[in-house]
SESERO-482746 format. One record per residue: residue number from 1; x, y, z of N, C-alpha, C, O in turn; residue in one letter. Coordinates in steps of 0.02 Angstrom, whole numbers. Layout:
<pt k="NUM" n_u="X" n_v="Y" n_w="Z" ca_u="X" ca_v="Y" ca_w="Z" c_u="X" c_v="Y" c_w="Z" o_u="X" o_v="Y" o_w="Z" r="a"/>
...
***
This chain:
<pt k="1" n_u="-419" n_v="1573" n_w="-1123" ca_u="-348" ca_v="1556" ca_w="-1125" c_u="-315" c_v="1565" c_w="-1066" o_u="-257" o_v="1546" o_w="-1072" r="m"/>
<pt k="2" n_u="-331" n_v="1594" n_w="-994" ca_u="-307" ca_v="1611" ca_w="-929" c_u="-347" c_v="1533" c_w="-914" o_u="-312" o_v="1491" o_w="-884" r="m"/>
<pt k="3" n_u="-393" n_v="1519" n_w="-926" ca_u="-426" ca_v="1454" ca_w="-910" c_u="-384" c_v="1395" c_w="-926" o_u="-367" o_v="1355" o_w="-882" r="r"/>
<pt k="4" n_u="-370" n_v="1389" n_w="-982" ca_u="-334" ca_v="1335" ca_w="-997" c_u="-255" c_v="1333" c_w="-948" o_u="-241" o_v="1286" o_w="-910" r="k"/>
<pt k="5" n_u="-219" n_v="1382" n_w="-956" ca_u="-163" ca_v="1394" ca_w="-919" c_u="-168" c_v="1383" c_w="-851" o_u="-120" o_v="1354" o_w="-826" r="l"/>
<pt k="6" n_u="-216" n_v="1398" n_w="-814" ca_u="-233" ca_v="1380" ca_w="-744" c_u="-247" c_v="1313" c_w="-748" o_u="-206" o_v="1278" o_w="-718" r="v"/>
<pt k="7" n_u="-297" n_v="1281" n_w="-778" ca_u="-291" ca_v="1200" ca_w="-789" c_u="-236" c_v="1166" c_w="-803" o_u="-230" o_v="1106" o_w="-788" r="r"/>
<pt k="8" n_u="-186" n_v="1205" n_w="-835" ca_u="-132" ca_v="1159" ca_w="-859" c_u="-91" c_v="1161" c_w="-797" o_u="-61" o_v="1108" o_w="-788" r="f"/>
<pt k="9" n_u="-80" n_v="1203" n_w="-756" ca_u="-37" ca_v="1227" ca_w="-695" c_u="-67" c_v="1162" c_w="-651" o_u="-32" o_v="1114" o_w="-634" r="l"/>
<pt k="10" n_u="-138" n_v="1171" n_w="-636" ca_u="-181" ca_v="1120" ca_w="-599" c_u="-134" c_v="1041" c_w="-604" o_u="-95" o_v="1014" o_w="-565" r="q"/>
<pt k="11" n_u="-163" n_v="1021" n_w="-675" ca_u="-129" ca_v="960" ca_w="-692" c_u="-63" c_v="954" c_w="-667" o_u="-52" o_v="921" o_w="-617" r="i"/>
<pt k="12" n_u="-17" n_v="986" n_w="-699" ca_u="50" ca_v="990" ca_w="-693" c_u="78" c_v="979" c_w="-620" o_u="122" o_v="939" o_w="-602" r="a"/>
<pt k="13" n_u="33" n_v="1035" n_w="-575" ca_u="44" ca_v="1007" ca_w="-480" c_u="36" c_v="939" c_w="-472" o_u="83" o_v="904" o_w="-454" r="a"/>
<pt k="14" n_u="-37" n_v="911" n_w="-489" ca_u="-58" ca_v="858" ca_w="-461" c_u="-19" c_v="809" c_w="-492" o_u="-4" o_v="765" o_w="-452" r="i"/>
<pt k="15" n_u="12" n_v="797" n_w="-570" ca_u="57" ca_v="728" ca_w="-591" c_u="141" c_v="736" c_w="-536" o_u="174" o_v="691" o_w="-510" r="l"/>
<pt k="16" n_u="152" n_v="806" n_w="-535" ca_u="217" ca_v="829" ca_w="-496" c_u="195" c_v="799" c_w="-430" o_u="221" o_v="743" o_w="-425" r="w"/>
<pt k="17" n_u="170" n_v="809" n_w="-395" ca_u="134" ca_v="772" ca_w="-325" c_u="144" c_v="703" c_w="-329" o_u="185" o_v="675" o_w="-293" r="t"/>
<pt k="18" n_u="103" n_v="668" n_w="-378" ca_u="116" ca_v="593" ca_w="-369" c_u="162" c_v="565" c_w="-392" o_u="179" o_v="512" o_w="-367" r="w"/>
<pt k="19" n_u="203" n_v="597" n_w="-459" ca_u="265" ca_v="555" ca_w="-468" c_u="303" c_v="573" c_w="-406" o_u="309" o_v="520" o_w="-375" r="c"/>
<pt k="20" n_u="323" n_v="611" n_w="-382" ca_u="353" ca_v="613" ca_w="-323" c_u="335" c_v="590" c_w="-264" o_u="388" o_v="577" o_w="-237" r="s"/>
<pt k="21" n_u="294" n_v="578" n_w="-229" ca_u="269" ca_v="546" ca_w="-180" c_u="276" c_v="438" c_w="-206" o_u="281" o_v="389" o_w="-170" r="q"/>
<pt k="22" n_u="274" n_v="443" n_w="-266" ca_u="292" ca_v="368" ca_w="-295" c_u="358" c_v="371" c_w="-282" o_u="379" o_v="329" o_w="-242" r="g"/>
<pt k="23" n_u="409" n_v="423" n_w="-315" ca_u="469" ca_v="401" ca_w="-276" c_u="505" c_v="397" c_w="-206" o_u="555" o_v="364" o_w="-193" r="l"/>
<pt k="24" n_u="479" n_v="426" n_w="-174" ca_u="472" ca_v="430" ca_w="-101" c_u="482" c_v="371" c_w="-73" o_u="528" o_v="356" o_w="-34" r="a"/>
<pt k="25" n_u="419" n_v="319" n_w="-102" ca_u="410" ca_v="242" ca_w="-72" c_u="467" c_v="200" c_w="-103" o_u="465" o_v="140" o_w="-89" r="h"/>
<pt k="26" n_u="503" n_v="214" n_w="-130" ca_u="515" ca_v="164" ca_w="-202" c_u="586" c_v="110" c_w="-145" o_u="631" o_v="131" o_w="-109" r="a"/>
<pt k="27" n_u="567" n_v="42" n_w="-159" ca_u="642" ca_v="14" ca_w="-141" c_u="678" c_v="7" c_w="-187" o_u="653" o_v="-1" o_w="-242" r="d"/>
<pt k="28" n_u="727" n_v="8" n_w="-181" ca_u="800" ca_v="-53" ca_w="-206" c_u="814" c_v="-115" c_w="-193" o_u="814" o_v="-143" o_w="-138" r="v"/>
<pt k="29" n_u="827" n_v="-138" n_w="-248" ca_u="846" ca_v="-198" ca_w="-222" c_u="919" c_v="-204" c_w="-241" o_u="938" o_v="-172" o_w="-290" r="h"/>
<pt k="30" n_u="955" n_v="-234" n_w="-214" ca_u="1026" ca_v="-272" ca_w="-217" c_u="1024" c_v="-321" c_w="-259" o_u="1000" o_v="-371" o_w="-233" r="v"/>
<pt k="31" n_u="1042" n_v="-330" n_w="-326" ca_u="1073" ca_v="-420" ca_w="-340" c_u="1113" c_v="-444" c_w="-361" o_u="1164" o_v="-410" o_w="-366" r="l"/>
<pt k="32" n_u="1115" n_v="-506" n_w="-381" ca_u="1174" ca_v="-529" ca_w="-397" c_u="1140" c_v="-595" c_w="-443" o_u="1080" o_v="-606" o_w="-434" r="v"/>
<pt k="33" n_u="1179" n_v="-637" n_w="-493" ca_u="1147" ca_v="-691" ca_w="-512" c_u="1122" c_v="-741" c_w="-486" o_u="1126" o_v="-729" o_w="-425" r="n"/>
<pt k="34" n_u="1095" n_v="-797" n_w="-494" ca_u="1084" ca_v="-851" ca_w="-456" c_u="1137" c_v="-888" c_w="-450" o_u="1154" o_v="-902" o_w="-392" r="a"/>
<pt k="35" n_u="1177" n_v="-915" n_w="-508" ca_u="1225" ca_v="-937" ca_w="-479" c_u="1275" c_v="-907" c_w="-430" o_u="1321" o_v="-942" o_w="-409" r="a"/>
<pt k="36" n_u="1268" n_v="-844" n_w="-412" ca_u="1332" ca_v="-803" ca_w="-362" c_u="1296" c_v="-854" c_w="-296" o_u="1237" o_v="-873" o_w="-288" r="n"/>
<pt k="37" n_u="1374" n_v="-868" n_w="-243" ca_u="1351" ca_v="-905" ca_w="-183" c_u="1343" c_v="-861" c_w="-125" o_u="1334" o_v="-880" o_w="-67" r="p"/>
<pt k="38" n_u="1348" n_v="-784" n_w="-154" ca_u="1339" ca_v="-736" ca_w="-109" c_u="1243" c_v="-749" c_w="-67" o_u="1196" o_v="-768" o_w="-101" r="l"/>
<pt k="39" n_u="1239" n_v="-732" n_w="16" ca_u="1185" ca_v="-728" ca_w="37" c_u="1145" c_v="-668" c_w="52" o_u="1167" o_v="-620" o_w="20" r="g"/>
<pt k="40" n_u="1111" n_v="-657" n_w="77" ca_u="1093" ca_v="-625" ca_w="93" c_u="1151" c_v="-556" c_w="125" o_u="1210" o_v="-574" o_w="124" r="n"/>
<pt k="41" n_u="1145" n_v="-511" n_w="141" ca_u="1200" ca_v="-470" ca_w="156" c_u="1164" c_v="-416" c_w="199" o_u="1104" o_v="-425" o_w="210" r="i"/>
<pt k="42" n_u="1198" n_v="-357" n_w="227" ca_u="1192" ca_v="-330" ca_w="261" c_u="1200" c_v="-250" c_w="231" o_u="1235" o_v="-245" o_w="180" r="s"/>
<pt k="43" n_u="1173" n_v="-192" n_w="257" ca_u="1182" ca_v="-141" ca_w="224" c_u="1256" c_v="-134" c_w="215" o_u="1284" o_v="-121" o_w="162" r="q"/>
<pt k="44" n_u="1286" n_v="-143" n_w="274" ca_u="1349" ca_v="-123" ca_w="300" c_u="1380" c_v="-141" c_w="226" o_u="1401" o_v="-100" o_w="184" r="k"/>
<pt k="45" n_u="1377" n_v="-203" n_w="222" ca_u="1408" ca_v="-259" ca_w="184" c_u="1395" c_v="-230" c_w="118" o_u="1435" o_v="-246" o_w="75" r="e"/>
<pt k="46" n_u="1362" n_v="-202" n_w="107" ca_u="1324" ca_v="-166" ca_w="33" c_u="1371" c_v="-94" c_w="27" o_u="1391" o_v="-67" o_w="-25" r="a"/>
<pt k="47" n_u="1381" n_v="-78" n_w="87" ca_u="1385" ca_v="5" ca_w="98" c_u="1486" c_v="-27" c_w="64" o_u="1517" o_v="-2" o_w="17" r="t"/>
<pt k="48" n_u="1503" n_v="-68" n_w="97" ca_u="1579" ca_v="-87" ca_w="97" c_u="1585" c_v="-110" c_w="24" o_u="1634" o_v="-86" o_w="-4" r="d"/>
<pt k="49" n_u="1554" n_v="-146" n_w="-10" ca_u="1554" ca_v="-154" ca_w="-86" c_u="1538" c_v="-96" c_w="-128" o_u="1569" o_v="-95" o_w="-181" r="l"/>
<pt k="50" n_u="1508" n_v="-59" n_w="-121" ca_u="1467" ca_v="-17" ca_w="-187" c_u="1526" c_v="63" c_w="-165" o_u="1540" o_v="106" o_w="-206" r="f"/>
<pt k="51" n_u="1548" n_v="63" n_w="-101" ca_u="1588" ca_v="127" ca_w="-108" c_u="1663" c_v="112" c_w="-100" o_u="1703" o_v="145" o_w="-67" r="m"/>
<pt k="52" n_u="1676" n_v="41" n_w="-148" ca_u="1752" ca_v="4" ca_w="-160" c_u="1788" c_v="14" c_w="-80" o_u="1828" o_v="61" o_w="-73" r="g"/>
<pt k="53" n_u="1779" n_v="-12" n_w="-47" ca_u="1818" ca_v="-17" ca_w="17" c_u="1822" c_v="-100" c_w="9" o_u="1878" o_v="-120" o_w="23" r="r"/>
<pt k="54" n_u="1770" n_v="-161" n_w="-12" ca_u="1792" ca_v="-218" ca_w="-29" c_u="1785" c_v="-233" c_w="-99" o_u="1735" o_v="-219" o_w="-133" r="t"/>
<pt k="55" n_u="1846" n_v="-266" n_w="-121" ca_u="1821" ca_v="-289" ca_w="-194" c_u="1833" c_v="-365" c_w="-202" o_u="1858" o_v="-384" o_w="-255" r="r"/>
<pt k="56" n_u="1816" n_v="-413" n_w="-149" ca_u="1815" ca_v="-472" ca_w="-157" c_u="1749" c_v="-513" c_w="-100" o_u="1745" o_v="-491" o_w="-42" r="v"/>
<pt k="57" n_u="1699" n_v="-573" n_w="-122" ca_u="1685" ca_v="-586" ca_w="-113" c_u="1706" c_v="-623" c_w="-40" o_u="1765" o_v="-641" o_w="-40" r="y"/>
<pt k="58" n_u="1671" n_v="-639" n_w="22" ca_u="1683" ca_v="-693" ca_w="63" c_u="1720" c_v="-737" c_w="36" o_u="1765" o_v="-742" o_w="76" r="p"/>
<pt k="59" n_u="1736" n_v="-787" n_w="-24" ca_u="1762" ca_v="-841" ca_w="-35" c_u="1820" c_v="-809" c_w="-74" o_u="1858" o_v="-848" o_w="-104" r="d"/>
<pt k="60" n_u="1831" n_v="-746" n_w="-78" ca_u="1901" ca_v="-748" ca_w="-124" c_u="1889" c_v="-696" c_w="-183" o_u="1916" o_v="-642" o_w="-195" r="g"/>
<pt k="61" n_u="1838" n_v="-733" n_w="-215" ca_u="1815" ca_v="-717" ca_w="-292" c_u="1820" c_v="-634" c_w="-311" o_u="1812" o_v="-610" o_w="-255" r="s"/>
<pt k="62" n_u="1826" n_v="-586" n_w="-351" ca_u="1823" ca_v="-541" ca_w="-384" c_u="1745" c_v="-517" c_w="-382" o_u="1696" o_v="-543" o_w="-409" r="a"/>
<pt k="63" n_u="1752" n_v="-448" n_w="-335" ca_u="1688" ca_v="-408" ca_w="-353" c_u="1673" c_v="-365" c_w="-434" o_u="1723" o_v="-338" o_w="-459" r="v"/>
<pt k="64" n_u="1619" n_v="-362" n_w="-464" ca_u="1633" ca_v="-308" ca_w="-515" c_u="1545" c_v="-295" c_w="-485" o_u="1496" o_v="-333" o_w="-483" r="v"/>
<pt k="65" n_u="1558" n_v="-226" n_w="-467" ca_u="1519" ca_v="-186" ca_w="-431" c_u="1483" c_v="-157" c_w="-482" o_u="1528" o_v="-152" o_w="-524" r="t"/>
<pt k="66" n_u="1432" n_v="-133" n_w="-508" ca_u="1387" ca_v="-93" ca_w="-588" c_u="1353" c_v="-26" c_w="-540" o_u="1347" o_v="-22" o_w="-479" r="l"/>
<pt k="67" n_u="1342" n_v="6" n_w="-575" ca_u="1296" ca_v="78" ca_w="-547" c_u="1267" c_v="100" c_w="-619" o_u="1288" o_v="83" o_w="-674" r="d"/>
<pt k="68" n_u="1203" n_v="151" n_w="-602" ca_u="1168" ca_v="178" ca_w="-666" c_u="1214" c_v="223" c_w="-692" o_u="1275" o_v="211" o_w="-687" r="l"/>
<pt k="69" n_u="1193" n_v="273" n_w="-718" ca_u="1207" ca_v="328" ca_w="-748" c_u="1213" c_v="390" c_w="-672" o_u="1186" o_v="371" o_w="-620" r="p"/>
<pt k="70" n_u="1252" n_v="466" n_w="-672" ca_u="1237" ca_v="487" ca_w="-625" c_u="1183" c_v="525" c_w="-643" o_u="1157" o_v="556" o_w="-597" r="r"/>
<pt k="71" n_u="1152" n_v="532" n_w="-713" ca_u="1058" ca_v="561" ca_w="-700" c_u="1013" c_v="509" c_w="-662" o_u="960" o_v="529" o_w="-636" r="d"/>
<pt k="72" n_u="1024" n_v="467" n_w="-659" ca_u="971" ca_v="420" ca_w="-649" c_u="942" c_v="448" c_w="-572" o_u="983" o_v="472" o_w="-533" r="s"/>
<pt k="73" n_u="873" n_v="442" n_w="-555" ca_u="849" ca_v="433" ca_w="-500" c_u="857" c_v="377" c_w="-478" o_u="864" o_v="389" o_w="-418" r="t"/>
<pt k="74" n_u="861" n_v="328" n_w="-483" ca_u="856" ca_v="242" ca_w="-462" c_u="942" c_v="257" c_w="-421" o_u="945" o_v="247" o_w="-361" r="v"/>
<pt k="75" n_u="990" n_v="273" n_w="-449" ca_u="1058" ca_v="286" ca_w="-442" c_u="1052" c_v="334" c_w="-367" o_u="1074" o_v="313" o_w="-313" r="r"/>
<pt k="76" n_u="1019" n_v="401" n_w="-373" ca_u="1024" ca_v="436" ca_w="-324" c_u="984" c_v="406" c_w="-236" o_u="996" o_v="409" o_w="-176" r="a"/>
<pt k="77" n_u="935" n_v="379" n_w="-280" ca_u="879" ca_v="336" ca_w="-211" c_u="914" c_v="292" c_w="-187" o_u="898" o_v="276" o_w="-130" r="a"/>
<pt k="78" n_u="976" n_v="255" n_w="-219" ca_u="1002" ca_v="201" ca_w="-208" c_u="1070" c_v="221" c_w="-157" o_u="1090" o_v="192" o_w="-106" r="f"/>
<pt k="79" n_u="1096" n_v="279" n_w="-189" ca_u="1156" ca_v="315" ca_w="-122" c_u="1129" c_v="346" c_w="-84" o_u="1165" o_v="354" o_w="-34" r="y"/>
<pt k="80" n_u="1084" n_v="368" n_w="-80" ca_u="1029" ca_v="386" ca_w="-15" c_u="1028" c_v="349" c_w="33" o_u="1053" o_v="353" o_w="89" r="e"/>
<pt k="81" n_u="988" n_v="299" n_w="2" ca_u="960" ca_v="246" ca_w="58" c_u="1020" c_v="220" c_w="85" o_u="1033" o_v="228" o_w="144" r="s"/>
<pt k="82" n_u="1069" n_v="182" n_w="37" ca_u="1125" ca_v="140" ca_w="61" c_u="1182" c_v="186" c_w="109" o_u="1210" o_v="161" o_w="158" r="l"/>
<pt k="83" n_u="1194" n_v="251" n_w="89" ca_u="1239" ca_v="284" ca_w="103" c_u="1220" c_v="340" c_w="155" o_u="1244" o_v="335" o_w="212" r="t"/>
<pt k="84" n_u="1192" n_v="374" n_w="145" ca_u="1137" ca_v="421" ca_w="172" c_u="1183" c_v="500" c_w="139" o_u="1196" o_v="555" o_w="164" r="g"/>
<pt k="85" n_u="1196" n_v="467" n_w="71" ca_u="1240" ca_v="549" ca_w="42" c_u="1207" c_v="548" c_w="-42" o_u="1196" o_v="511" o_w="-90" r="l"/>
<pt k="86" n_u="1203" n_v="624" n_w="-17" ca_u="1180" ca_v="653" ca_w="-98" c_u="1228" c_v="630" c_w="-145" o_u="1280" o_v="600" o_w="-130" r="t"/>
<pt k="87" n_u="1200" n_v="653" n_w="-226" ca_u="1241" ca_v="611" ca_w="-273" c_u="1292" c_v="659" c_w="-282" o_u="1344" o_v="634" o_w="-305" r="q"/>
<pt k="88" n_u="1296" n_v="733" n_w="-270" ca_u="1344" ca_v="762" ca_w="-271" c_u="1407" c_v="739" c_w="-219" o_u="1464" o_v="743" o_w="-241" r="a"/>
<pt k="89" n_u="1395" n_v="716" n_w="-150" ca_u="1418" ca_v="689" ca_w="-110" c_u="1454" c_v="635" c_w="-137" o_u="1515" o_v="637" o_w="-129" r="q"/>
<pt k="90" n_u="1427" n_v="583" n_w="-170" ca_u="1460" ca_v="513" ca_w="-206" c_u="1503" c_v="534" c_w="-250" o_u="1562" o_v="516" o_w="-253" r="i"/>
<pt k="91" n_u="1470" n_v="579" n_w="-293" ca_u="1527" ca_v="604" ca_w="-365" c_u="1605" c_v="626" c_w="-325" o_u="1659" o_v="596" o_w="-330" r="n"/>
<pt k="92" n_u="1589" n_v="684" n_w="-289" ca_u="1654" ca_v="698" ca_w="-241" c_u="1680" c_v="629" c_w="-215" o_u="1736" o_v="610" o_w="-232" r="s"/>
<pt k="93" n_u="1647" n_v="597" n_w="-179" ca_u="1681" ca_v="532" ca_w="-159" c_u="1722" c_v="515" c_w="-209" o_u="1781" o_v="532" o_w="-203" r="y"/>
<pt k="94" n_u="1706" n_v="486" n_w="-256" ca_u="1741" ca_v="454" ca_w="-307" c_u="1800" c_v="484" c_w="-340" o_u="1850" o_v="449" o_w="-349" r="w"/>
<pt k="95" n_u="1798" n_v="563" n_w="-364" ca_u="1830" ca_v="603" ca_w="-378" c_u="1893" c_v="590" c_w="-352" o_u="1942" o_v="566" o_w="-381" r="a"/>
<pt k="96" n_u="1885" n_v="614" n_w="-272" ca_u="1949" ca_v="603" ca_w="-210" c_u="1970" c_v="528" c_w="-238" o_u="2013" o_v="519" o_w="-281" r="r"/>
<pt k="97" n_u="1937" n_v="483" n_w="-210" ca_u="1960" ca_v="400" ca_w="-222" c_u="2007" c_v="409" c_w="-303" o_u="2068" o_v="404" o_w="-306" r="l"/>
<pt k="98" n_u="1973" n_v="419" n_w="-351" ca_u="2006" ca_v="410" ca_w="-417" c_u="2069" c_v="461" c_w="-423" o_u="2116" o_v="440" o_w="-457" r="m"/>
<pt k="99" n_u="2073" n_v="513" n_w="-400" ca_u="2132" ca_v="546" ca_w="-398" c_u="2177" c_v="522" c_w="-365" o_u="2230" o_v="504" o_w="-390" r="f"/>
<pt k="100" n_u="2166" n_v="520" n_w="-308" ca_u="2226" ca_v="474" ca_w="-264" c_u="2247" c_v="410" c_w="-305" o_u="2307" o_v="396" o_w="-301" r="t"/>
<pt k="101" n_u="2209" n_v="369" n_w="-343" ca_u="2233" ca_v="312" ca_w="-355" c_u="2219" c_v="241" c_w="-310" o_u="2251" o_v="189" o_w="-315" r="g"/>
<pt k="102" n_u="2169" n_v="251" n_w="-269" ca_u="2168" ca_v="233" ca_w="-209" c_u="2117" c_v="150" c_w="-252" o_u="2135" o_v="91" o_w="-252" r="r"/>
<pt k="103" n_u="2067" n_v="175" n_w="-276" ca_u="2000" ca_v="137" ca_w="-307" c_u="1986" c_v="171" c_w="-349" o_u="2005" o_v="228" o_w="-363" r="t"/>
<pt k="104" n_u="1915" n_v="108" n_w="-398" ca_u="1900" ca_v="147" ca_w="-459" c_u="1819" c_v="140" c_w="-439" o_u="1806" o_v="118" o_w="-382" r="m"/>
<pt k="105" n_u="1769" n_v="156" n_w="-479" ca_u="1708" ca_v="168" ca_w="-428" c_u="1687" c_v="98" c_w="-465" o_u="1723" o_v="57" o_w="-494" r="p"/>
<pt k="106" n_u="1605" n_v="100" n_w="-452" ca_u="1585" ca_v="58" ca_w="-501" c_u="1581" c_v="70" c_w="-582" o_u="1587" o_v="122" o_w="-615" r="p"/>
<pt k="107" n_u="1570" n_v="5" n_w="-603" ca_u="1574" ca_v="4" ca_w="-669" c_u="1492" c_v="49" c_w="-702" o_u="1438" o_v="34" o_w="-676" r="q"/>
<pt k="108" n_u="1495" n_v="103" n_w="-762" ca_u="1429" ca_v="116" ca_w="-758" c_u="1404" c_v="81" c_w="-804" o_u="1436" o_v="70" o_w="-856" r="t"/>
<pt k="109" n_u="1338" n_v="55" n_w="-792" ca_u="1288" ca_v="22" ca_w="-852" c_u="1242" c_v="87" c_w="-872" o_u="1219" o_v="128" o_w="-832" r="m"/>
<pt k="110" n_u="1234" n_v="85" n_w="-948" ca_u="1188" ca_v="139" ca_w="-985" c_u="1116" c_v="134" c_w="-955" o_u="1079" o_v="181" o_w="-965" r="s"/>
<pt k="111" n_u="1097" n_v="87" n_w="-923" ca_u="1013" ca_v="94" ca_w="-905" c_u="1026" c_v="23" c_w="-860" o_u="1075" o_v="-15" o_w="-854" r="s"/>
<pt k="112" n_u="949" n_v="22" n_w="-828" ca_u="936" ca_v="-33" ca_w="-782" c_u="948" c_v="-110" c_w="-839" o_u="977" o_v="-161" o_w="-823" r="e"/>
<pt k="113" n_u="912" n_v="-92" n_w="-910" ca_u="902" ca_v="-152" ca_w="-947" c_u="970" c_v="-161" c_w="-976" o_u="974" o_v="-197" o_w="-1026" r="q"/>
<pt k="114" n_u="1013" n_v="-141" n_w="-957" ca_u="1084" ca_v="-169" ca_w="-981" c_u="1121" c_v="-190" c_w="-911" o_u="1157" o_v="-239" o_w="-905" r="a"/>
<pt k="115" n_u="1106" n_v="-148" n_w="-865" ca_u="1127" ca_v="-194" ca_w="-805" c_u="1101" c_v="-238" c_w="-786" o_u="1120" o_v="-255" o_w="-730" r="m"/>
<pt k="116" n_u="1046" n_v="-280" n_w="-816" ca_u="1002" ca_v="-342" ca_w="-793" c_u="1033" c_v="-374" c_w="-855" o_u="1034" o_v="-435" o_w="-847" r="l"/>
<pt k="117" n_u="1054" n_v="-359" n_w="-905" ca_u="1079" ca_v="-399" ca_w="-941" c_u="1174" c_v="-414" c_w="-930" o_u="1196" o_v="-469" o_w="-946" r="e"/>
<pt k="118" n_u="1207" n_v="-374" n_w="-911" ca_u="1283" ca_v="-380" ca_w="-875" c_u="1265" c_v="-437" c_w="-816" o_u="1292" o_v="-493" o_w="-820" r="y"/>
<pt k="119" n_u="1221" n_v="-422" n_w="-763" ca_u="1221" ca_v="-463" ca_w="-713" c_u="1189" c_v="-534" c_w="-746" o_u="1220" o_v="-580" o_w="-720" r="l"/>
<pt k="120" n_u="1132" n_v="-563" n_w="-798" ca_u="1138" ca_v="-618" ca_w="-842" c_u="1219" c_v="-650" c_w="-851" o_u="1241" o_v="-703" o_w="-831" r="h"/>
<pt k="121" n_u="1249" n_v="-600" n_w="-884" ca_u="1307" ca_v="-651" ca_w="-910" c_u="1360" c_v="-643" c_w="-863" o_u="1415" o_v="-663" o_w="-882" r="r"/>
<pt k="122" n_u="1354" n_v="-616" n_w="-799" ca_u="1432" ca_v="-604" ca_w="-749" c_u="1390" c_v="-629" c_w="-679" o_u="1348" o_v="-597" o_w="-648" r="h"/>
<pt k="123" n_u="1423" n_v="-712" n_w="-662" ca_u="1392" ca_v="-716" ca_w="-590" c_u="1437" c_v="-688" c_w="-545" o_u="1431" o_v="-713" o_w="-489" r="p"/>
<pt k="124" n_u="1487" n_v="-640" n_w="-548" ca_u="1525" ca_v="-619" ca_w="-508" c_u="1510" c_v="-541" c_w="-484" o_u="1532" o_v="-516" o_w="-433" r="g"/>
<pt k="125" n_u="1466" n_v="-509" n_w="-532" ca_u="1428" ca_v="-440" ca_w="-525" c_u="1379" c_v="-436" c_w="-474" o_u="1341" o_v="-479" o_w="-452" r="a"/>
<pt k="126" n_u="1385" n_v="-382" n_w="-460" ca_u="1335" ca_v="-361" ca_w="-412" c_u="1307" c_v="-279" c_w="-436" o_u="1340" o_v="-233" o_w="-461" r="i"/>
<pt k="127" n_u="1225" n_v="-282" n_w="-416" ca_u="1197" ca_v="-202" ca_w="-444" c_u="1139" c_v="-200" c_w="-427" o_u="1111" o_v="-245" o_w="-396" r="g"/>
<pt k="128" n_u="1114" n_v="-148" n_w="-444" ca_u="1025" ca_v="-152" ca_w="-418" c_u="982" c_v="-111" c_w="-445" o_u="999" o_v="-61" o_w="-478" r="y"/>
<pt k="129" n_u="927" n_v="-127" n_w="-435" ca_u="855" ca_v="-91" ca_w="-478" c_u="794" c_v="-66" c_w="-449" o_u="768" o_v="-88" o_w="-398" r="l"/>
<pt k="130" n_u="777" n_v="-30" n_w="-478" ca_u="738" ca_v="24" ca_w="-439" c_u="678" c_v="-25" c_w="-440" o_u="635" o_v="4" o_w="-474" r="g"/>
<pt k="131" n_u="653" n_v="-90" n_w="-418" ca_u="616" ca_v="-133" ca_w="-444" c_u="639" c_v="-214" c_w="-434" o_u="694" o_v="-234" o_w="-454" r="r"/>
<pt k="132" n_u="593" n_v="-254" n_w="-403" ca_u="599" ca_v="-327" ca_w="-415" c_u="593" c_v="-325" c_w="-496" o_u="551" o_v="-302" o_w="-535" r="d"/>
<pt k="133" n_u="665" n_v="-368" n_w="-504" ca_u="651" ca_v="-383" ca_w="-563" c_u="607" c_v="-450" c_w="-598" o_u="605" o_v="-466" o_w="-658" r="p"/>
<pt k="134" n_u="573" n_v="-484" n_w="-541" ca_u="554" ca_v="-533" ca_w="-575" c_u="597" c_v="-588" c_w="-610" o_u="584" o_v="-605" o_w="-668" r="g"/>
<pt k="135" n_u="642" n_v="-613" n_w="-581" ca_u="684" ca_v="-647" ca_w="-645" c_u="715" c_v="-707" c_w="-613" o_u="761" o_v="-688" o_w="-576" r="d"/>
<pt k="136" n_u="707" n_v="-777" n_w="-613" ca_u="732" ca_v="-835" ca_w="-611" c_u="812" c_v="-813" c_w="-577" o_u="834" o_v="-821" o_w="-520" r="r"/>
<pt k="137" n_u="852" n_v="-776" n_w="-657" ca_u="901" ca_v="-808" ca_w="-660" c_u="960" c_v="-735" c_w="-603" o_u="1021" o_v="-726" o_w="-599" r="q"/>
<pt k="138" n_u="916" n_v="-710" n_w="-578" ca_u="954" ca_v="-642" ca_w="-524" c_u="918" c_v="-672" c_w="-459" o_u="887" o_v="-725" o_w="-466" r="l"/>
<pt k="139" n_u="921" n_v="-644" n_w="-404" ca_u="919" ca_v="-643" ca_w="-338" c_u="935" c_v="-606" c_w="-294" o_u="993" o_v="-609" o_w="-274" r="r"/>
<pt k="140" n_u="886" n_v="-557" n_w="-266" ca_u="894" ca_v="-508" ca_w="-221" c_u="905" c_v="-503" c_w="-148" o_u="864" o_v="-517" o_w="-105" r="t"/>
<pt k="141" n_u="975" n_v="-476" n_w="-139" ca_u="1001" ca_v="-511" ca_w="-74" c_u="1005" c_v="-460" c_w="-37" o_u="1041" o_v="-471" o_w="12" r="i"/>
<pt k="142" n_u="975" n_v="-389" n_w="-39" ca_u="970" ca_v="-339" ca_w="9" c_u="901" c_v="-290" c_w="-37" o_u="886" o_v="-287" o_w="-96" r="l"/>
<pt k="143" n_u="879" n_v="-264" n_w="13" ca_u="812" ca_v="-226" ca_w="-22" c_u="821" c_v="-172" c_w="41" o_u="805" o_v="-181" o_w="100" r="i"/>
<pt k="144" n_u="860" n_v="-94" n_w="-2" ca_u="840" ca_v="-33" ca_w="43" c_u="769" c_v="-11" c_w="12" o_u="742" o_v="-12" o_w="-43" r="l"/>
<pt k="145" n_u="752" n_v="9" n_w="81" ca_u="688" ca_v="38" ca_w="74" c_u="717" c_v="133" c_w="83" o_u="752" o_v="142" o_w="132" r="k"/>
<pt k="146" n_u="705" n_v="188" n_w="46" ca_u="718" ca_v="242" ca_w="37" c_u="700" c_v="297" c_w="90" o_u="642" o_v="313" o_w="104" r="e"/>
<pt k="147" n_u="755" n_v="323" n_w="116" ca_u="745" ca_v="370" ca_w="154" c_u="764" c_v="338" c_w="225" o_u="748" o_v="367" o_w="277" r="g"/>
<pt k="148" n_u="799" n_v="275" n_w="224" ca_u="822" ca_v="249" ca_w="292" c_u="891" c_v="249" c_w="289" o_u="924" o_v="230" o_w="336" r="r"/>
***
């Protein structure tokens, strides 16, 4: 019985280490519909869009920013890479802005698949995924390296 427990703990530790290393090197792809005229953007421009500082594209058309659920590991990696802020800090930031009525947070999608579907249907939307979508109807405009 004790050997089984020790073996289980060893396997669990190996899996945890393997998974956490895989997440530590994940790229996050900022995406738009292929019909969107926006070209590649800088990290500062993406920060301004996703933090509500900019609500229009350079051509004056409205931006619809998309977000993943608060418990998403991709969301945590995205904001950490984009702004250097933790999930708690991002949630606090949006709570303050919403309370003062200054702006609203990005529209939350239920999953990465829901975000993909929304991006397909709405050329003015901008979102992100924890992987390259490999989809000709979407275009990556910025790749964020986690930990930078």
